[in-house]
C-alpha positions in Angstrom: -35.8 48.7 25.8 -33.9 45.5 26.4 -30.3 45.2 25.5 -29.9 43.8 21.9 -27.8 40.7 21.5 -25.1 40.7 18.9 -22.8 37.8 18.0 -19.2 38.8 17.0 -17.6 36.0 15.0 -13.8 36.8 14.5 -10.8 34.6 14.7 -8.3 37.4 15.5 -8.5 37.7 19.3 -7.6 41.4 19.5 -10.1 42.3 16.8 -12.8 40.3 18.4 -12.3 41.5 21.9 -11.9 45.1 20.8 -15.1 45.1 18.9 -17.1 43.3 21.4 -15.8 45.9 24.2 -17.0 48.7 22.0 -20.3 47.1 21.3 -20.9 46.4 25.0 -19.8 50.1 25.9 -22.5 51.2 23.2 -25.3 49.2 25.2 -25.2 45.8 23.4 -25.1 42.4 24.9 -22.3 40.6 23.1 -21.4 36.9 22.6 -18.1 36.1 21.0 -17.3 33.3 18.7 -13.7 32.5 17.4 -15.0 30.5 14.4 -18.1 30.4 12.1 -18.5 26.8 12.9 -18.8 27.6 16.6 -21.4 30.2 15.9 -23.5 27.9 13.5 -23.3 25.1 16.1 -24.5 27.4 18.9 -27.5 28.4 16.7 -28.5 24.8 16.1 -27.4 24.8 12.3 -27.3 21.3 10.7 -25.6 20.6 7.5 -28.6 18.7 6.1 -31.1 21.6 6.6 -28.8 24.5 6.6 -31.2 26.5 8.9 -30.6 28.1 12.1 -33.0 27.0 14.8 -32.1 28.2 18.2 -30.2 30.9 20.2 -30.6 33.5 17.5 -29.1 37.0 18.1 -30.6 40.3 17.1 -27.5 40.9 14.9 -24.5 38.9 13.6 -21.2 40.5 12.9 -18.8 38.1 11.1 -15.5 37.8 9.6 -15.3 35.7 6.4 -12.3 33.5 7.1 -12.0 32.2 10.7 -10.0 29.1 10.2 -13.0 26.8 10.3 -14.9 24.6 7.9 -17.5 27.2 7.0 -16.9 30.7 6.1 -18.7 34.0 6.9 -20.4 33.9 3.7 -22.1 30.6 4.8 -23.1 32.3 8.0 -24.6 35.2 6.2 -26.7 33.0 4.1 -28.1 31.0 7.1 -28.6 34.2 9.0 -30.6 35.7 5.9 -32.9 32.5 5.9 -33.5 33.0 9.6 -34.2 36.7 9.3 -31.3 37.8 11.4 -29.8 41.2 10.4 -26.0 40.8 9.4 -22.8 42.7 9.0 -19.7 41.3 7.2 -16.4 42.8 8.5 -13.7 41.1 6.5 -10.9 41.9 4.0 -11.5 39.2 1.5 -14.9 38.7 -0.3 -16.2 41.1 -3.0 -19.2 43.2 -2.5 -21.0 40.9 -5.1 -20.1 37.8 -2.9 -21.5 39.5 0.3 -24.8 40.5 -1.5 -25.2 37.1 -3.1 -24.8 35.3 0.3 -26.5 37.7 2.7 -28.7 39.7 0.6 -28.7 43.4 -0.2 -29.7 44.4 3.3 -26.3 43.0 4.5 -23.8 45.7 5.5 -20.3 45.2 4.5 -17.2 46.8 6.2 -14.0 46.0 4.5 -11.0 45.7 6.8 -9.5 47.9 8.0 -12.7 49.6 9.0 -13.5 52.2 11.7 -15.2 50.4 14.6 -17.4 53.3 15.5 -18.8 53.3 12.0 -19.8 49.7 12.4 -21.3 50.4 15.7 -23.3 53.4 14.3 -24.6 51.0 11.5 -25.6 48.4 14.1 -27.5 50.9 16.1 -29.3 52.0 13.0 -30.1 48.4 11.9 -31.6 47.7 15.4 -33.3 50.8 16.1 -37.2 50.5 16.5 -38.9 51.4 13.2 -40.8 54.6 13.4 -44.3 54.5 12.0 -46.9 57.1 11.6 -46.9 60.8 10.8 -44.1 63.2 11.9 
C-alpha cells in the first residue's frame, strides 16, 4: 500500500515537527503547514467558493488557532465538504464546535494529548475497510 499523505497544520514549531516526525516514523508521508491559511491556499481554497480543489491529502491534522486569518474550524469544514478525513488537535474549541464544523466523524484531541494516541487514530481512520464475511 502506498504511503498515505497527512497534512499537519500547527503554528508551534516544536509541536508541528514532533508530530510530523512521529507520523513519518509510523509510515505516513507528511506535509507541514504553519498556518491554516497556507494549508487552504495549497489546496486551492477560494473564499468565494470555500471548496478545496487540489492537492488533497488523505488526512488533515490541524490546530485551531494558527495566527492566521482562518481557523482550524474553517479548515475542518472545508475538508468535510471535500471528503477528507480530519483530526482537530487543539486546546480551544469545544466538542460541539468541532462537530459542527467538521462533522461527527472528525476526531478531536484536546491539548495536551498523547501523540501516539493521535497516530493510532490516524492509522485506524486510514486503514482499508474490510468487507466480506470473517
